[in-house]
A tleap script that builds the chain and sets N, CA, C and O, in Angstrom:
source leaprc.protein.ff14SB
mol = sequence {
  NMET ALA ALA ASN LYS PHE TRP ARG ASN LEU
  LYS THR GLU THR ARG LYS PHE VAL SER PRO
  VAL PHE VAL ALA LEU LEU VAL LEU SER THR
  LEU LEU TRP TYR LEU THR LYS LEU SER TYR
  THR TYR GLN THR GLN ILE PRO PHE THR VAL
  GLU VAL GLU GLY ASN ARG PHE ASN VAL GLU
  CYS VAL THR GLU GLY THR GLY TYR ARG LEU
  VAL SER TYR LYS TYR PHE LYS LYS ASN VAL
  ILE ASN LEU ASN PHE ARG ASP ILE GLN THR
  THR PRO SER VAL ILE LYS SER GLY SER TYR
  VAL ILE ASN PRO TYR SER LEU GLN ASN ALA
  ILE SER VAL ARG THR ALA ASP MET ARG ILE
  ILE SER VAL GLY ASP LEU PRO GLU ILE THR
  LEU GLN CASP
}
set mol.1.N position { -121.418 -26.036 -161.034 }
set mol.1.CA position { -122.537 -25.136 -161.034 }
set mol.1.C position { -123.856 -25.915 -160.953 }
set mol.1.O position { -124.754 -25.561 -160.188 }
set mol.2.N position { -123.955 -26.983 -161.759 }
set mol.2.CA position { -125.185 -27.781 -161.753 }
set mol.2.C position { -125.327 -28.537 -160.435 }
set mol.2.O position { -126.435 -28.714 -159.929 }
set mol.3.N position { -124.199 -28.980 -159.884 }
set mol.3.CA position { -124.250 -29.688 -158.603 }
set mol.3.C position { -124.703 -28.756 -157.496 }
set mol.3.O position { -125.462 -29.155 -156.613 }
set mol.4.N position { -124.241 -27.519 -157.541 }
set mol.4.CA position { -124.629 -26.530 -156.540 }
set mol.4.C position { -126.134 -26.276 -156.604 }
set mol.4.O position { -126.801 -26.171 -155.574 }
set mol.5.N position { -126.656 -26.178 -157.820 }
set mol.5.CA position { -128.096 -25.962 -158.018 }
set mol.5.C position { -128.890 -27.176 -157.533 }
set mol.5.O position { -129.960 -27.033 -156.940 }
set mol.6.N position { -128.352 -28.374 -157.793 }
set mol.6.CA position { -129.015 -29.600 -157.338 }
set mol.6.C position { -129.160 -29.611 -155.813 }
set mol.6.O position { -130.241 -29.892 -155.297 }
set mol.7.N position { -128.076 -29.308 -155.091 }
set mol.7.CA position { -128.118 -29.336 -153.618 }
set mol.7.C position { -129.048 -28.257 -153.077 }
set mol.7.O position { -129.739 -28.476 -152.082 }
set mol.8.N position { -129.071 -27.100 -153.722 }
set mol.8.CA position { -129.970 -26.033 -153.294 }
set mol.8.C position { -131.427 -26.460 -153.463 }
set mol.8.O position { -132.248 -26.226 -152.577 }
set mol.9.N position { -131.751 -27.086 -154.597 }
set mol.9.CA position { -133.118 -27.566 -154.836 }
set mol.9.C position { -133.492 -28.685 -153.865 }
set mol.9.O position { -134.614 -28.739 -153.363 }
set mol.10.N position { -132.526 -29.580 -153.610 }
set mol.10.CA position { -132.784 -30.661 -152.675 }
set mol.10.C position { -133.072 -30.122 -151.277 }
set mol.10.O position { -133.955 -30.617 -150.577 }
set mol.11.N position { -132.324 -29.114 -150.886 }
set mol.11.CA position { -132.507 -28.516 -149.563 }
set mol.11.C position { -133.885 -27.864 -149.439 }
set mol.11.O position { -134.557 -28.024 -148.420 }
set mol.12.N position { -134.299 -27.144 -150.451 }
set mol.12.CA position { -135.605 -26.479 -150.384 }
set mol.12.C position { -136.751 -27.487 -150.449 }
set mol.12.O position { -137.768 -27.314 -149.777 }
set mol.13.N position { -136.592 -28.538 -151.251 }
set mol.13.CA position { -137.638 -29.553 -151.331 }
set mol.13.C position { -137.745 -30.354 -150.033 }
set mol.13.O position { -138.843 -30.715 -149.609 }
set mol.14.N position { -136.593 -30.632 -149.404 }
set mol.14.CA position { -136.610 -31.396 -148.156 }
set mol.14.C position { -137.254 -30.599 -147.033 }
set mol.14.O position { -137.944 -31.168 -146.188 }
set mol.15.N position { -137.040 -29.307 -147.013 }
set mol.15.CA position { -137.627 -28.466 -145.958 }
set mol.15.C position { -139.155 -28.458 -146.010 }
set mol.15.O position { -139.803 -28.163 -145.005 }
set mol.16.N position { -139.731 -28.773 -147.150 }
set mol.16.CA position { -141.186 -28.830 -147.246 }
set mol.16.C position { -141.742 -30.002 -146.439 }
set mol.16.O position { -142.862 -29.936 -145.931 }
set mol.17.N position { -140.946 -31.090 -146.322 }
set mol.17.CA position { -141.438 -32.300 -145.667 }
set mol.17.C position { -140.864 -32.515 -144.267 }
set mol.17.O position { -141.551 -33.063 -143.404 }
set mol.18.N position { -139.614 -32.094 -144.023 }
set mol.18.CA position { -138.949 -32.359 -142.758 }
set mol.18.C position { -138.385 -31.060 -142.206 }
set mol.18.O position { -137.722 -30.300 -142.912 }
set mol.19.N position { -138.659 -30.824 -140.941 }
set mol.19.CA position { -138.156 -29.629 -140.282 }
set mol.19.C position { -136.676 -29.799 -139.914 }
set mol.19.O position { -136.291 -30.871 -139.448 }
set mol.20.N position { -135.844 -28.781 -140.109 }
set mol.20.CA position { -134.432 -28.879 -139.725 }
set mol.20.C position { -134.259 -29.083 -138.216 }
set mol.20.O position { -133.313 -29.743 -137.785 }
set mol.21.N position { -135.153 -28.528 -137.426 }
set mol.21.CA position { -135.087 -28.719 -135.969 }
set mol.21.C position { -135.337 -30.186 -135.631 }
set mol.21.O position { -134.675 -30.744 -134.756 }
set mol.22.N position { -136.284 -30.805 -136.318 }
set mol.22.CA position { -136.548 -32.225 -136.092 }
set mol.22.C position { -135.327 -33.068 -136.421 }
set mol.22.O position { -134.981 -33.972 -135.660 }
set mol.23.N position { -134.678 -32.795 -137.524 }
set mol.23.CA position { -133.489 -33.547 -137.926 }
set mol.23.C position { -132.376 -33.357 -136.903 }
set mol.23.O position { -131.698 -34.319 -136.541 }
set mol.24.N position { -132.181 -32.128 -136.434 }
set mol.24.CA position { -131.135 -31.851 -135.442 }
set mol.24.C position { -131.417 -32.602 -134.142 }
set mol.24.O position { -130.505 -33.188 -133.560 }
set mol.25.N position { -132.657 -32.591 -133.684 }
set mol.25.CA position { -133.006 -33.300 -132.455 }
set mol.25.C position { -132.926 -34.815 -132.629 }
set mol.25.O position { -132.580 -35.526 -131.686 }
set mol.26.N position { -133.237 -35.309 -133.809 }
set mol.26.CA position { -133.114 -36.738 -134.086 }
set mol.26.C position { -131.647 -37.167 -134.031 }
set mol.26.O position { -131.322 -38.206 -133.455 }
set mol.27.N position { -130.776 -36.379 -134.623 }
set mol.27.CA position { -129.338 -36.681 -134.582 }
set mol.27.C position { -128.828 -36.619 -133.149 }
set mol.27.O position { -128.060 -37.487 -132.735 }
set mol.28.N position { -129.235 -35.616 -132.389 }
set mol.28.CA position { -128.802 -35.481 -130.994 }
set mol.28.C position { -129.287 -36.650 -130.150 }
set mol.28.O position { -128.523 -37.184 -129.346 }
set mol.29.N position { -130.531 -37.055 -130.316 }
set mol.29.CA position { -131.049 -38.174 -129.518 }
set mol.29.C position { -130.366 -39.486 -129.894 }
set mol.29.O position { -130.127 -40.326 -129.026 }
set mol.30.N position { -130.051 -39.671 -131.166 }
set mol.30.CA position { -129.329 -40.873 -131.594 }
set mol.30.C position { -127.940 -40.906 -130.991 }
set mol.30.O position { -127.490 -41.958 -130.538 }
set mol.31.N position { -127.259 -39.786 -130.977 }
set mol.31.CA position { -125.930 -39.693 -130.380 }
set mol.31.C position { -125.971 -39.984 -128.876 }
set mol.31.O position { -125.133 -40.729 -128.368 }
set mol.32.N position { -126.928 -39.410 -128.173 }
set mol.32.CA position { -127.053 -39.660 -126.733 }
set mol.32.C position { -127.411 -41.116 -126.439 }
set mol.32.O position { -126.906 -41.691 -125.475 }
set mol.33.N position { -128.273 -41.716 -127.256 }
set mol.33.CA position { -128.615 -43.126 -127.087 }
set mol.33.C position { -127.378 -43.992 -127.263 }
set mol.33.O position { -127.153 -44.916 -126.482 }
set mol.34.N position { -126.569 -43.703 -128.287 }
set mol.34.CA position { -125.363 -44.484 -128.546 }
set mol.34.C position { -124.372 -44.353 -127.391 }
set mol.34.O position { -123.778 -45.347 -126.972 }
set mol.35.N position { -124.191 -43.146 -126.877 }
set mol.35.CA position { -123.277 -42.949 -125.742 }
set mol.35.C position { -123.764 -43.683 -124.494 }
set mol.35.O position { -122.952 -44.185 -123.718 }
set mol.36.N position { -125.053 -43.747 -124.298 }
set mol.36.CA position { -125.608 -44.489 -123.157 }
set mol.36.C position { -125.366 -45.979 -123.320 }
set mol.36.O position { -125.028 -46.658 -122.350 }
set mol.37.N position { -125.531 -46.494 -124.516 }
set mol.37.CA position { -125.319 -47.922 -124.767 }
set mol.37.C position { -123.854 -48.321 -124.598 }
set mol.37.O position { -123.572 -49.471 -124.260 }
set mol.38.N position { -122.921 -47.404 -124.823 }
set mol.38.CA position { -121.508 -47.724 -124.666 }
set mol.38.C position { -121.098 -47.935 -123.210 }
set mol.38.O position { -120.023 -48.476 -122.952 }
set mol.39.N position { -121.922 -47.526 -122.264 }
set mol.39.CA position { -121.576 -47.726 -120.856 }
set mol.39.C position { -121.924 -49.137 -120.377 }
set mol.39.O position { -121.543 -49.514 -119.269 }
set mol.40.N position { -122.634 -49.920 -121.180 }
set mol.40.CA position { -122.969 -51.295 -120.818 }
set mol.40.C position { -121.763 -52.205 -121.026 }
set mol.40.O position { -120.779 -51.815 -121.655 }
set mol.41.N position { -121.852 -53.424 -120.490 }
set mol.41.CA position { -120.790 -54.416 -120.643 }
set mol.41.C position { -121.111 -55.325 -121.830 }
set mol.41.O position { -122.229 -55.821 -121.971 }
set mol.42.N position { -120.100 -55.530 -122.682 }
set mol.42.CA position { -120.258 -56.342 -123.883 }
set mol.42.C position { -119.108 -57.338 -123.999 }
set mol.42.O position { -118.088 -57.215 -123.322 }
set mol.43.N position { -119.294 -58.320 -124.868 }
set mol.43.CA position { -118.236 -59.261 -125.229 }
set mol.43.C position { -118.008 -59.168 -126.726 }
set mol.43.O position { -118.952 -59.049 -127.507 }
set mol.44.N position { -116.734 -59.224 -127.120 }
set mol.44.CA position { -116.391 -59.187 -128.536 }
set mol.44.C position { -115.026 -59.811 -128.752 }
set mol.44.O position { -114.283 -60.044 -127.799 }
set mol.45.N position { -114.699 -60.080 -130.005 }
set mol.45.CA position { -113.372 -60.587 -130.349 }
set mol.45.C position { -112.497 -59.418 -130.771 }
set mol.45.O position { -112.887 -58.597 -131.601 }
set mol.46.N position { -111.309 -59.360 -130.185 }
set mol.46.CA position { -110.349 -58.319 -130.529 }
set mol.46.C position { -109.042 -58.997 -130.907 }
set mol.46.O position { -108.540 -59.829 -130.150 }
set mol.47.N position { -108.485 -58.661 -132.057 }
set mol.47.CA position { -107.191 -59.242 -132.429 }
set mol.47.C position { -106.052 -58.506 -131.724 }
set mol.47.O position { -106.012 -57.276 -131.710 }
set mol.48.N position { -105.140 -59.262 -131.147 }
set mol.48.CA position { -103.948 -58.710 -130.522 }
set mol.48.C position { -102.733 -59.247 -131.262 }
set mol.48.O position { -102.730 -60.391 -131.716 }
set mol.49.N position { -101.713 -58.428 -131.383 }
set mol.49.CA position { -100.435 -58.866 -131.904 }
set mol.49.C position { -99.526 -59.071 -130.706 }
set mol.49.O position { -99.275 -58.139 -129.942 }
set mol.50.N position { -99.036 -60.285 -130.542 }
set mol.50.CA position { -98.190 -60.634 -129.396 }
set mol.50.C position { -96.777 -60.843 -129.904 }
set mol.50.O position { -96.562 -61.500 -130.923 }
set mol.51.N position { -95.817 -60.281 -129.188 }
set mol.51.CA position { -94.413 -60.467 -129.533 }
set mol.51.C position { -93.704 -61.085 -128.337 }
set mol.51.O position { -93.664 -60.506 -127.251 }
set mol.52.N position { -93.141 -62.279 -128.559 }
set mol.52.CA position { -92.405 -62.998 -127.522 }
set mol.52.C position { -90.994 -63.245 -128.023 }
set mol.52.O position { -90.778 -64.063 -128.917 }
set mol.53.N position { -90.037 -62.535 -127.445 }
set mol.53.CA position { -88.623 -62.739 -127.777 }
set mol.53.C position { -88.374 -62.733 -129.289 }
set mol.53.O position { -87.685 -63.613 -129.804 }
set mol.54.N position { -88.925 -61.758 -129.994 }
set mol.54.CA position { -88.705 -61.641 -131.437 }
set mol.54.C position { -89.688 -62.398 -132.300 }
set mol.54.O position { -89.694 -62.216 -133.517 }
set mol.55.N position { -90.521 -63.241 -131.714 }
set mol.55.CA position { -91.562 -63.965 -132.463 }
set mol.55.C position { -92.850 -63.160 -132.384 }
set mol.55.O position { -93.383 -62.925 -131.300 }
set mol.56.N position { -93.345 -62.740 -133.543 }
set mol.56.CA position { -94.565 -61.938 -133.576 }
set mol.56.C position { -95.669 -62.764 -134.219 }
set mol.56.O position { -95.487 -63.339 -135.292 }
set mol.57.N position { -96.826 -62.816 -133.543 }
set mol.57.CA position { -97.965 -63.552 -134.084 }
set mol.57.C position { -99.249 -62.871 -133.647 }
set mol.57.O position { -99.274 -62.119 -132.673 }
set mol.58.N position { -100.313 -63.148 -134.386 }
set mol.58.CA position { -101.631 -62.589 -134.082 }
set mol.58.C position { -102.466 -63.622 -133.360 }
set mol.58.O position { -102.392 -64.816 -133.651 }
set mol.59.N position { -103.258 -63.153 -132.416 }
set mol.59.CA position { -104.149 -64.034 -131.682 }
set mol.59.C position { -105.482 -63.309 -131.479 }
set mol.59.O position { -105.514 -62.140 -131.097 }
set mol.60.N position { -106.575 -64.019 -131.741 }
set mol.60.CA position { -107.919 -63.489 -131.519 }
set mol.60.C position { -108.310 -63.772 -130.079 }
set mol.60.O position { -108.268 -64.918 -129.632 }
set mol.61.N position { -108.686 -62.735 -129.357 }
set mol.61.CA position { -109.091 -62.886 -127.958 }
set mol.61.C position { -110.556 -62.508 -127.806 }
set mol.61.O position { -111.005 -61.499 -128.351 }
set mol.62.N position { -111.293 -63.315 -127.070 }
set mol.62.CA position { -112.657 -62.958 -126.698 }
set mol.62.C position { -112.540 -62.141 -125.426 }
set mol.62.O position { -112.020 -62.620 -124.418 }
set mol.63.N position { -113.027 -60.903 -125.473 }
set mol.63.CA position { -112.868 -59.980 -124.359 }
set mol.63.C position { -114.218 -59.503 -123.860 }
set mol.63.O position { -115.222 -59.548 -124.571 }
set mol.64.N position { -114.214 -59.046 -122.621 }
set mol.64.CA position { -115.424 -58.495 -122.010 }
set mol.64.C position { -115.052 -57.182 -121.348 }
set mol.64.O position { -114.041 -57.097 -120.651 }
set mol.65.N position { -115.865 -56.164 -121.563 }
set mol.65.CA position { -115.618 -54.862 -120.967 }
set mol.65.C position { -116.702 -53.888 -121.362 }
set mol.65.O position { -117.654 -54.239 -122.059 }
set mol.66.N position { -116.544 -52.656 -120.908 }
set mol.66.CA position { -117.522 -51.639 -121.283 }
set mol.66.C position { -117.356 -51.294 -122.751 }
set mol.66.O position { -116.288 -51.482 -123.334 }
set mol.67.N position { -118.414 -50.793 -123.329 }
set mol.67.CA position { -118.398 -50.461 -124.738 }
set mol.67.C position { -117.326 -49.450 -125.094 }
set mol.67.O position { -116.709 -49.545 -126.155 }
set mol.68.N position { -117.094 -48.470 -124.205 }
set mol.68.CA position { -116.065 -47.466 -124.470 }
set mol.68.C position { -114.702 -48.126 -124.648 }
set mol.68.O position { -113.981 -47.835 -125.603 }
set mol.69.N position { -114.356 -49.017 -123.721 }
set mol.69.CA position { -113.042 -49.660 -123.756 }
set mol.69.C position { -112.904 -50.575 -124.971 }
set mol.69.O position { -111.872 -50.581 -125.643 }
set mol.70.N position { -113.946 -51.339 -125.242 }
set mol.70.CA position { -113.871 -52.274 -126.365 }
set mol.70.C position { -113.749 -51.547 -127.699 }
set mol.70.O position { -112.983 -51.970 -128.565 }
set mol.71.N position { -114.489 -50.469 -127.873 }
set mol.71.CA position { -114.401 -49.703 -129.112 }
set mol.71.C position { -113.019 -49.077 -129.247 }
set mol.71.O position { -112.446 -49.068 -130.336 }
set mol.72.N position { -112.477 -48.552 -128.145 }
set mol.72.CA position { -111.156 -47.926 -128.228 }
set mol.72.C position { -110.076 -48.954 -128.531 }
set mol.72.O position { -109.172 -48.671 -129.317 }
set mol.73.N position { -110.142 -50.139 -127.932 }
set mol.73.CA position { -109.151 -51.176 -128.226 }
set mol.73.C position { -109.307 -51.722 -129.638 }
set mol.73.O position { -108.315 -51.990 -130.316 }
set mol.74.N position { -110.545 -51.887 -130.081 }
set mol.74.CA position { -110.767 -52.517 -131.378 }
set mol.74.C position { -110.414 -51.600 -132.547 }
set mol.74.O position { -109.918 -52.071 -133.570 }
set mol.75.N position { -110.661 -50.309 -132.408 }
set mol.75.CA position { -110.512 -49.432 -133.560 }
set mol.75.C position { -109.419 -48.369 -133.439 }
set mol.75.O position { -108.940 -47.870 -134.457 }
set mol.76.N position { -109.019 -48.013 -132.222 }
set mol.76.CA position { -108.127 -46.868 -132.095 }
set mol.76.C position { -106.752 -47.196 -131.528 }
set mol.76.O position { -105.805 -46.452 -131.783 }
set mol.77.N position { -106.606 -48.269 -130.775 }
set mol.77.CA position { -105.313 -48.590 -130.177 }
set mol.77.C position { -104.583 -49.628 -131.006 }
set mol.77.O position { -105.196 -50.485 -131.642 }
set mol.78.N position { -103.275 -49.537 -130.989 }
set mol.78.CA position { -102.466 -50.583 -131.599 }
set mol.78.C position { -102.303 -51.658 -130.542 }
set mol.78.O position { -101.679 -51.433 -129.505 }
set mol.79.N position { -102.852 -52.799 -130.801 }
set mol.79.CA position { -102.895 -53.870 -129.817 }
set mol.79.C position { -101.669 -54.765 -129.899 }
set mol.79.O position { -101.790 -55.966 -130.138 }
set mol.80.N position { -100.487 -54.186 -129.702 }
set mol.80.CA position { -99.251 -54.953 -129.702 }
set mol.80.C position { -98.845 -55.172 -128.255 }
set mol.80.O position { -98.677 -54.218 -127.496 }
set mol.81.N position { -98.690 -56.435 -127.876 }
set mol.81.CA position { -98.324 -56.780 -126.508 }
set mol.81.C position { -96.959 -57.451 -126.536 }
set mol.81.O position { -96.789 -58.500 -127.158 }
set mol.82.N position { -95.987 -56.845 -125.862 }
set mol.82.CA position { -94.636 -57.389 -125.788 }
set mol.82.C position { -94.505 -58.228 -124.525 }
set mol.82.O position { -94.760 -57.749 -123.420 }
set mol.83.N position { -94.107 -59.478 -124.697 }
set mol.83.CA position { -93.950 -60.390 -123.568 }
set mol.83.C position { -92.543 -60.964 -123.553 }
set mol.83.O position { -91.905 -61.109 -124.596 }
set mol.84.N position { -92.078 -61.283 -122.379 }
set mol.84.CA position { -90.825 -62.017 -122.226 }
set mol.84.C position { -91.143 -63.503 -122.181 }
set mol.84.O position { -92.284 -63.902 -121.945 }
set mol.85.N position { -90.130 -64.306 -122.409 }
set mol.85.CA position { -90.319 -65.755 -122.376 }
set mol.85.C position { -90.760 -66.220 -120.991 }
set mol.85.O position { -91.497 -67.199 -120.873 }
set mol.86.N position { -90.319 -65.534 -119.952 }
set mol.86.CA position { -90.681 -65.935 -118.585 }
set mol.86.C position { -92.114 -65.532 -118.207 }
set mol.86.O position { -92.631 -65.978 -117.183 }
set mol.87.N position { -92.756 -64.689 -119.029 }
set mol.87.CA position { -94.135 -64.280 -118.752 }
set mol.87.C position { -95.149 -65.363 -119.102 }
set mol.87.O position { -96.284 -65.322 -118.626 }
set mol.88.N position { -94.760 -66.321 -119.919 }
set mol.88.CA position { -95.688 -67.363 -120.365 }
set mol.88.C position { -95.087 -68.739 -120.096 }
set mol.88.O position { -93.874 -68.888 -119.949 }
set mol.89.N position { -95.957 -69.732 -120.035 }
set mol.89.CA position { -95.504 -71.110 -119.871 }
set mol.89.C position { -95.463 -71.771 -121.245 }
set mol.89.O position { -96.389 -71.643 -122.047 }
set mol.90.N position { -94.368 -72.480 -121.493 }
set mol.90.CA position { -94.225 -73.173 -122.772 }
set mol.90.C position { -93.778 -74.602 -122.523 }
set mol.90.O position { -93.219 -74.930 -121.476 }
set mol.91.N position { -94.037 -75.432 -123.504 }
set mol.91.CA position { -93.531 -76.806 -123.489 }
set mol.91.C position { -92.852 -77.057 -124.831 }
set mol.91.O position { -93.286 -76.511 -125.845 }
set mol.92.N position { -91.811 -77.859 -124.861 }
set mol.92.CA position { -91.147 -78.145 -126.140 }
set mol.92.C position { -92.095 -78.844 -127.102 }
set mol.92.O position { -92.916 -79.669 -126.701 }
set mol.93.N position { -91.970 -78.506 -128.356 }
set mol.93.CA position { -92.819 -79.078 -129.397 }
set mol.93.C position { -92.376 -80.503 -129.703 }
set mol.93.O position { -91.181 -80.795 -129.753 }
set mol.94.N position { -93.350 -81.388 -129.907 }
set mol.94.CA position { -93.031 -82.763 -130.295 }
set mol.94.C position { -92.927 -82.883 -131.817 }
set mol.94.O position { -92.418 -83.881 -132.326 }
set mol.95.N position { -93.401 -81.882 -132.536 }
set mol.95.CA position { -93.394 -81.921 -133.991 }
set mol.95.C position { -92.102 -81.341 -134.561 }
set mol.95.O position { -91.499 -81.915 -135.467 }
set mol.96.N position { -91.689 -80.210 -134.025 }
set mol.96.CA position { -90.555 -79.489 -134.583 }
set mol.96.C position { -89.550 -79.214 -133.466 }
set mol.96.O position { -89.890 -78.586 -132.463 }
set mol.97.N position { -88.335 -79.675 -133.637 }
set mol.97.CA position { -87.334 -79.465 -132.592 }
set mol.97.C position { -86.912 -77.996 -132.566 }
set mol.97.O position { -86.801 -77.351 -133.608 }
set mol.98.N position { -86.681 -77.484 -131.372 }
set mol.98.CA position { -86.314 -76.088 -131.198 }
set mol.98.C position { -87.501 -75.153 -131.106 }
set mol.98.O position { -87.328 -73.954 -130.886 }
set mol.99.N position { -88.703 -75.680 -131.272 }
set mol.99.CA position { -89.914 -74.873 -131.177 }
set mol.99.C position { -90.614 -75.160 -129.854 }
set mol.99.O position { -90.410 -76.198 -129.225 }
set mol.100.N position { -91.435 -74.213 -129.463 }
set mol.100.CA position { -92.162 -74.335 -128.210 }
set mol.100.C position { -93.645 -74.073 -128.433 }
set mol.100.O position { -94.031 -73.269 -129.281 }
set mol.101.N position { -94.466 -74.770 -127.652 }
set mol.101.CA position { -95.918 -74.588 -127.680 }
set mol.101.C position { -96.284 -73.730 -126.478 }
set mol.101.O position { -95.877 -74.017 -125.353 }
set mol.102.N position { -97.051 -72.679 -126.723 }
set mol.102.CA position { -97.450 -71.763 -125.657 }
set mol.102.C position { -98.704 -72.297 -124.974 }
set mol.102.O position { -99.648 -72.729 -125.635 }
set mol.103.N position { -98.701 -72.263 -123.658 }
set mol.103.CA position { -99.876 -72.628 -122.876 }
set mol.103.C position { -100.908 -71.498 -123.031 }
set mol.103.O position { -100.615 -70.356 -122.678 }
set mol.104.N position { -102.106 -71.793 -123.551 }
set mol.104.CA position { -103.084 -70.729 -123.786 }
set mol.104.C position { -103.513 -69.992 -122.524 }
set mol.104.O position { -103.771 -68.790 -122.568 }
set mol.105.N position { -103.592 -70.703 -121.396 }
set mol.105.CA position { -104.019 -70.051 -120.153 }
set mol.105.C position { -102.964 -69.075 -119.652 }
set mol.105.O position { -103.301 -68.022 -119.112 }
set mol.106.N position { -101.693 -69.417 -119.826 }
set mol.106.CA position { -100.646 -68.489 -119.393 }
set mol.106.C position { -100.621 -67.252 -120.289 }
set mol.106.O position { -100.379 -66.143 -119.813 }
set mol.107.N position { -100.871 -67.441 -121.591 }
set mol.107.CA position { -100.946 -66.288 -122.486 }
set mol.107.C position { -102.160 -65.428 -122.160 }
set mol.107.O position { -102.086 -64.200 -122.199 }
set mol.108.N position { -103.262 -66.067 -121.843 }
set mol.108.CA position { -104.469 -65.335 -121.458 }
set mol.108.C position { -104.199 -64.489 -120.220 }
set mol.108.O position { -104.607 -63.328 -120.166 }
set mol.109.N position { -103.517 -65.053 -119.225 }
set mol.109.CA position { -103.195 -64.300 -118.016 }
set mol.109.C position { -102.219 -63.169 -118.303 }
set mol.109.O position { -102.354 -62.081 -117.742 }
set mol.110.N position { -101.242 -63.407 -119.163 }
set mol.110.CA position { -100.254 -62.378 -119.489 }
set mol.110.C position { -100.911 -61.202 -120.222 }
set mol.110.O position { -100.572 -60.046 -119.971 }
set mol.111.N position { -101.845 -61.496 -121.122 }
set mol.111.CA position { -102.549 -60.420 -121.824 }
set mol.111.C position { -103.481 -59.695 -120.860 }
set mol.111.O position { -103.617 -58.474 -120.939 }
set mol.112.N position { -104.126 -60.427 -119.951 }
set mol.112.CA position { -105.043 -59.816 -118.988 }
set mol.112.C position { -104.331 -58.809 -118.098 }
set mol.112.O position { -104.890 -57.764 -117.766 }
set mol.113.N position { -103.103 -59.121 -117.715 }
set mol.113.CA position { -102.339 -58.204 -116.867 }
set mol.113.C position { -102.081 -56.893 -117.601 }
set mol.113.O position { -102.093 -55.827 -116.985 }
set mol.114.N position { -101.849 -56.960 -118.904 }
set mol.114.CA position { -101.529 -55.769 -119.680 }
set mol.114.C position { -102.760 -55.013 -120.186 }
set mol.114.O position { -102.637 -53.891 -120.678 }
set mol.115.N position { -103.918 -55.608 -120.073 }
set mol.115.CA position { -105.175 -54.942 -120.431 }
set mol.115.C position { -106.105 -54.996 -119.236 }
set mol.115.O position { -107.117 -55.695 -119.260 }
set mol.116.N position { -105.766 -54.266 -118.199 }
set mol.116.CA position { -106.484 -54.354 -116.933 }
set mol.116.C position { -107.900 -53.790 -117.001 }
set mol.116.O position { -108.725 -54.107 -116.144 }
set mol.117.N position { -108.197 -52.969 -117.989 }
set mol.117.CA position { -109.518 -52.355 -118.068 }
set mol.117.C position { -110.561 -53.215 -118.769 }
set mol.117.O position { -111.709 -52.797 -118.922 }
set mol.118.N position { -110.169 -54.417 -119.195 }
set mol.118.CA position { -111.136 -55.367 -119.741 }
set mol.118.C position { -110.674 -56.783 -119.416 }
set mol.118.O position { -109.503 -57.016 -119.115 }
set mol.119.N position { -111.594 -57.705 -119.479 }
set mol.119.CA position { -111.302 -59.087 -119.101 }
set mol.119.C position { -111.126 -59.932 -120.351 }
set mol.119.O position { -111.944 -59.880 -121.269 }
set mol.120.N position { -110.055 -60.709 -120.377 }
set mol.120.CA position { -109.808 -61.634 -121.485 }
set mol.120.C position { -110.456 -62.959 -121.108 }
set mol.120.O position { -110.071 -63.586 -120.121 }
set mol.121.N position { -111.435 -63.382 -121.891 }
set mol.121.CA position { -112.171 -64.609 -121.590 }
set mol.121.C position { -111.468 -65.826 -122.186 }
set mol.121.O position { -111.352 -66.861 -121.530 }
set mol.122.N position { -110.999 -65.703 -123.431 }
set mol.122.CA position { -110.295 -66.814 -124.058 }
set mol.122.C position { -109.398 -66.282 -125.165 }
set mol.122.O position { -109.564 -65.166 -125.655 }
set mol.123.N position { -108.439 -67.125 -125.540 }
set mol.123.CA position { -107.546 -66.787 -126.661 }
set mol.123.C position { -107.747 -67.814 -127.757 }
set mol.123.O position { -108.149 -68.950 -127.502 }
set mol.124.N position { -107.461 -67.400 -128.972 }
set mol.124.CA position { -107.636 -68.278 -130.130 }
set mol.124.C position { -106.459 -69.210 -130.329 }
set mol.124.O position { -105.688 -69.468 -129.405 }
set mol.125.N position { -106.329 -69.714 -131.556 }
set mol.125.CA position { -105.251 -70.640 -131.899 }
set mol.125.C position { -103.899 -69.956 -131.786 }
set mol.125.O position { -103.739 -68.791 -132.148 }
set mol.126.N position { -102.923 -70.710 -131.272 }
set mol.126.CA position { -101.582 -70.169 -131.073 }
set mol.126.C position { -100.575 -70.949 -131.904 }
set mol.126.O position { -100.645 -72.175 -131.982 }
set mol.127.N position { -99.643 -70.241 -132.522 }
set mol.127.CA position { -98.604 -70.949 -133.294 }
set mol.127.C position { -97.492 -71.409 -132.369 }
set mol.127.O position { -97.402 -70.975 -131.221 }
set mol.128.N position { -96.647 -72.292 -132.882 }
set mol.128.CA position { -95.446 -72.668 -132.152 }
set mol.128.C position { -94.409 -71.598 -132.397 }
set mol.128.O position { -94.324 -71.045 -133.494 }
set mol.129.N position { -93.612 -71.300 -131.371 }
set mol.129.CA position { -92.590 -70.263 -131.517 }
set mol.129.C position { -91.214 -70.870 -131.439 }
set mol.129.O position { -91.008 -71.902 -130.801 }
set mol.130.N position { -90.284 -70.228 -132.088 }
set mol.130.CA position { -88.878 -70.647 -132.065 }
set mol.130.C position { -88.086 -69.553 -131.372 }
set mol.130.O position { -88.165 -68.385 -131.753 }
set mol.131.N position { -87.339 -69.922 -130.376 }
set mol.131.CA position { -86.553 -68.945 -129.642 }
set mol.131.C position { -85.187 -68.786 -130.263 }
set mol.131.O position { -84.536 -69.756 -130.650 }
set mol.132.N position { -84.766 -67.524 -130.351 }
set mol.132.CA position { -83.439 -67.242 -130.893 }
set mol.132.C position { -82.458 -67.158 -129.739 }
set mol.132.O position { -82.767 -66.573 -128.701 }
set mol.133.N position { -81.280 -67.737 -129.912 }
set mol.133.CA position { -80.288 -67.715 -128.842 }
set mol.133.C position { -79.544 -66.405 -128.828 }
set mol.133.O position { -78.665 -66.203 -127.990 }
savepdb mol mol.pdb
quit
């Protein structure tokens, strides 16, 4: 009851200083400005989860694309990319036998093919993977 009275008083006091039409137009103009800015091209880091033959790891990718695409990939899509061993180039690890080191450029190209609506500029640190027979 007291909260209801508080909001009613706040509403009447605010109307003395700010017009509701002004607030509505301010919100509308802010929304339109934001939508216009999303059509520009931006660069950002987007984390992708890559799965290669049962090995799942996260990689940070620097991407370039329109604001709409980047926002949708960053916040709304599950960025899981399934790859086969033949999709990427690997070399045997000198540290751990049975493990392989992924070539970052081949991974970058493999991710780029699966995200055609934006450009992958670079990929972050990659772990060594172990293939299961």
